C-alpha positions in Angstrom: 60.4 81.2 146.2 58.4 78.0 146.0 55.7 79.6 143.8 58.3 81.1 141.5 60.4 78.0 141.1 57.5 75.6 140.6 55.2 77.8 138.6 52.4 77.0 141.1 51.3 80.6 141.5 48.0 79.8 143.1 49.4 77.4 145.7 47.9 77.7 149.2 48.8 76.2 152.6 45.2 75.0 153.0 45.2 72.8 149.9 46.7 69.4 150.8 48.2 68.9 147.3 50.0 72.2 147.5 51.3 71.6 151.0 52.6 68.1 150.2 54.2 69.4 147.0 55.9 72.2 149.1 57.3 69.7 151.5 58.8 67.7 148.7 60.2 70.8 147.1 61.6 72.0 150.3 63.3 68.7 151.3 64.8 68.3 147.9 66.2 71.9 148.1 67.5 71.1 151.5 69.3 68.0 150.1 70.8 70.2 147.4 71.7 73.2 149.6 72.8 71.6 152.9 73.6 68.0 151.6 71.1 66.5 154.0 69.8 63.1 153.0 66.1 62.7 152.2 66.1 59.8 154.7 67.4 61.9 157.6 64.2 63.1 159.2 66.0 64.6 162.1 68.1 67.0 160.1 65.5 67.7 157.5 63.1 68.8 160.2 65.7 71.1 161.8 66.4 72.6 158.4 62.7 73.2 157.8 62.1 74.6 161.3 65.2 76.8 161.4 65.5 77.6 157.7 68.5 77.0 155.5 70.4 80.0 156.7 70.0 79.4 160.4 70.5 75.6 160.2 74.1 75.8 161.3 73.0 77.3 164.7 70.5 74.6 165.6 72.6 73.1 168.4 71.9 76.2 170.5 68.1 75.5 170.3 67.3 72.6 172.7 63.6 72.8 171.9 64.0 72.2 168.2 66.3 69.3 168.9 63.5 67.7 171.0 61.0 68.3 168.3 63.4 66.8 165.7 63.8 63.7 167.8 60.1 63.3 167.9 59.9 63.7 164.1 62.7 61.1 163.7 60.9 58.6 165.9 57.6 59.1 164.0 59.4 58.7 160.7 61.0 55.4 161.9 57.6 54.2 163.0 56.1 54.9 159.6 59.0 53.2 157.9 58.5 50.1 160.0 54.8 50.1 159.2 55.5 50.5 155.5 58.0 47.7 155.5 55.5 45.3 157.1 53.0 45.8 154.4 55.3 46.5 151.4 54.7 43.1 149.7 51.0 43.5 149.9 51.1 47.0 148.5 53.3 45.8 145.6 51.1 42.9 144.5 49.4 43.2 141.2 45.8 44.1 141.7 43.0 43.2 139.3 39.6 44.8 139.2 37.0 42.6 137.7 33.7 44.1 136.7 
């Protein structure tokens, strides 16, 4: 479905660019289909792990809930790290040769 919708017919899991693009495509589709915010790492992970059709049954799967909590915690850690260095990243940069 990804290859057809994006036109990326030669995408592979082993190419980082394709993998990252797939995750973006999948999370945006999840937002559209299941109305899950892009900022909700917990539910986005569950939708990815269980699939769109089986998402509604995730509460029966204790293991996926544990994994999703780990993903949520990691996402929160990354968000804190990004917030700490956001100003530095947004500064104008000049390269002088």
